[in-house]
C-alpha positions in Angstrom: 0.0 0.1 0.0 2.9 2.4 0.9 4.6 1.8 -2.3 1.4 2.2 -4.3 0.8 5.7 -2.5 4.3 6.6 -3.4 3.9 5.7 -7.1 0.7 7.6 -7.1 2.3 10.7 -5.7 5.2 10.5 -8.0 2.7 10.2 -11.0 0.9 13.3 -9.7 4.0 15.2 -9.3 5.0 14.3 -12.8 1.8 15.4 -14.3 2.0 18.6 -12.4 5.4 19.3 -13.9 4.0 18.4 -17.4 1.2 20.8 -17.0 2.9 23.8 -15.8 6.7 23.0 -15.6 8.6 25.4 -18.1 11.0 22.8 -19.3 8.4 19.9 -19.5 7.9 18.3 -23.0 4.9 16.1 -22.0 2.6 18.2 -24.1 5.1 19.3 -26.6 8.8 20.4 -26.5 8.8 23.7 -24.7 11.4 26.4 -25.0 11.8 28.7 -22.0 15.1 30.4 -22.5 17.7 30.9 -25.2 21.5 30.1 -25.1 23.3 31.3 -21.9 26.7 32.0 -23.7 25.7 35.6 -25.0 24.3 38.6 -23.1 21.2 38.5 -25.2 17.5 38.9 -24.1 14.1 38.5 -25.7 11.3 40.6 -24.8 7.7 39.2 -25.1 4.1 40.6 -24.3 1.0 38.6 -23.7 -2.7 39.2 -23.9 -2.9 42.0 -26.7 -3.6 43.8 -28.8 -5.3 46.3 -26.6 -5.6 50.2 -26.5 -2.3 50.2 -24.4 -0.5 48.4 -27.4 0.5 51.6 -29.2 2.4 53.1 -26.2 4.3 49.8 -25.8 5.3 50.0 -29.4 6.4 53.5 -29.3 8.6 52.7 -26.3 10.1 49.7 -28.0 10.9 52.1 -31.1 12.9 54.5 -28.7 15.1 51.5 -27.7 15.1 49.9 -31.3 13.7 46.6 -29.8 11.8 44.0 -31.7 9.7 41.9 -29.4 7.2 39.0 -29.7 3.5 39.7 -29.0 1.5 36.6 -28.1 -2.0 37.7 -29.0 -5.5 36.4 -28.4 -7.7 35.9 -31.4 -10.7 37.7 -29.9 -8.5 40.8 -29.3 -7.1 40.6 -32.9 -10.6 40.5 -34.2 -11.8 43.4 -32.0 -8.4 45.6 -33.1 -7.2 44.2 -36.2 -5.5 47.5 -37.1 -3.4 47.3 -34.0 -2.4 43.7 -34.8 -1.4 45.0 -38.2 0.6 47.8 -36.7 2.6 45.3 -34.4 3.5 43.3 -37.6 4.2 46.4 -39.6 6.8 47.5 -37.0 8.7 44.4 -37.3 7.6 42.5 -34.3 6.7 38.9 -34.2 3.1 37.9 -33.6 2.5 34.7 -31.5 -0.7 32.7 -30.7 -2.1 32.9 -27.2 -5.4 31.1 -27.8 -8.6 32.8 -28.9 -10.4 33.5 -25.5 -7.4 33.0 -23.1 -8.9 30.0 -21.1 -7.0 27.9 -18.8 -6.3 24.8 -21.1 -6.4 22.6 -18.1 -9.1 19.9 -18.4 -10.2 21.3 -21.7 -11.1 18.9 -24.5 -8.7 18.4 -27.3 -11.4 19.7 -29.6 -11.6 22.9 -27.6 -7.9 23.3 -27.5 -7.8 22.9 -31.4 -10.4 25.5 -31.8 -8.9 28.0 -29.7 -5.6 27.7 -31.5 -7.0 27.4 -35.0 -9.4 30.4 -34.6 -6.3 32.5 -33.6 -4.3 31.4 -36.4 -7.1 32.5 -38.7 -7.6 35.8 -37.1 -4.0 36.8 -37.2 -3.7 35.7 -40.9 -6.8 37.7 -41.8 -5.4 40.8 -39.8 -1.8 40.6 -40.7 -1.4 38.4 -43.7 0.9 35.9 -41.8 0.2 33.1 -39.4 2.0 32.9 -36.0 4.8 30.3 -35.6 5.1 30.6 -31.8 2.5 29.6 -29.1 2.2 30.4 -25.5 -0.6 29.0 -23.4 -2.4 31.3 -21.1 -1.2 31.1 -17.5 1.6 28.7 -18.8 -0.8 25.8 -18.4 -0.8 22.8 -20.9 -3.2 19.8 -21.4 -3.8 16.7 -23.4 -4.6 17.6 -27.0 -2.1 20.5 -27.2 0.7 18.6 -28.9 -1.4 17.5 -32.0 -2.9 21.0 -32.3 0.5 22.7 -32.3 1.7 20.1 -34.8 -1.3 20.8 -37.0 -0.3 24.6 -37.3 3.4 24.3 -37.2 3.5 26.1 -33.8 6.5 26.1 -31.4 5.5 26.2 -27.7 7.3 29.0 -25.8 7.3 29.9 -22.0 9.6 32.4 -20.2 12.5 32.7 -18.1 11.2 35.5 -15.9 7.8 36.9 -15.7 7.1 40.5 -14.5 3.8 40.1 -12.5 2.9 43.3 -14.2 -0.9 42.3 -13.7 -0.7 42.7 -9.9 2.7 44.6 -8.9 3.6 48.3 -9.0 6.2 49.4 -11.6 9.0 49.5 -9.2 8.4 45.9 -8.0 8.1 44.8 -11.7 11.4 46.3 -12.6 13.3 45.1 -9.5 12.0 41.6 -10.1 13.0 41.4 -13.7 16.4 42.8 -13.0 17.0 40.4 -10.1 16.2 37.3 -12.1 17.3 38.2 -15.7 20.3 36.3 -17.0 22.0 35.7 -20.6 19.4 34.0 -22.8 16.5 35.1 -20.7 13.0 35.4 -22.3 11.0 38.2 -20.4 7.2 38.0 -20.2 5.3 41.2 -19.6 1.7 42.2 -20.9 0.2 44.7 -23.3 -3.4 43.4 -22.6 -5.5 41.9 -19.9 -6.8 38.5 -21.1 -9.7 39.4 -23.5 -11.0 42.6 -21.6 -11.7 45.6 -23.5 -10.7 47.7 -20.4 -6.8 47.6 -20.1 -4.6 49.8 -17.9 -1.0 48.8 -18.6 0.5 52.1 -17.0 2.6 50.0 -14.6 4.0 48.0 -17.4 4.9 51.2 -19.2 6.6 52.7 -16.2 8.4 49.5 -15.4 9.8 49.3 -19.0 11.0 52.9 -18.9 13.0 52.0 -15.7 14.1 48.6 -16.7 15.4 48.9 -20.4 18.0 51.6 -19.8 19.5 49.6 -16.9 19.5 46.3 -18.9 21.5 48.1 -21.6 23.8 49.4 -18.9 24.5 45.9 -17.8 25.6 45.0 -21.2 22.5 43.2 -22.5 21.0 43.5 -25.9 17.7 42.5 -27.3 17.1 40.1 -30.2 13.7 38.8 -31.5 12.4 35.8 -29.8 12.5 33.6 -32.9 16.3 34.4 -33.3 16.8 33.6 -29.8 15.3 30.3 -29.8 16.2 29.1 -33.4 18.7 26.6 -32.2 17.4 25.8 -28.7 
């Protein structure tokens, strides 16, 4: 009985890592950082596009940074011009599902629809389909692997996440600065799930503080696709 409980506990722990572990390949190979040998970083934003996206884009232009925007299909359909503008300015567009659900316990058919609808929305708005996918909340589930394979998508997590949905700007910046390292993928947000009411002022303030200091430390930014090309 004891060994059976031990096996059950180990299985549960293994499944938990598969669901949320950044390095888990249970539901598809997942990239969560780039090579450590060079002082390069990749900046990513989730949940857009939103009315806050233009200010993020303008700030990235100031620092000549090309980022990756993991967008929700419903937001793309609501603001197709902004999705186009993200692409026009040279940023990558990733798939972040259609309606931003937790994929945990969702059916394979639902997961397939969430991903496929976003691929279509991005293609109609920008003329290109995403090649990168990030699951909402970092959670994965059965049915994800075949859906990613169907659309030629690569699963991407993050090295450090800024908690910019709950923390003040100073906390966000300090957290990223404390946990960043060569090859890091940084996750922030330019939207708020699929809400039409978005306030990303804390994110913007954190970026204004954070980006100059990362440059002072000798880091430079590269597109996410370039960062993970050989990972």
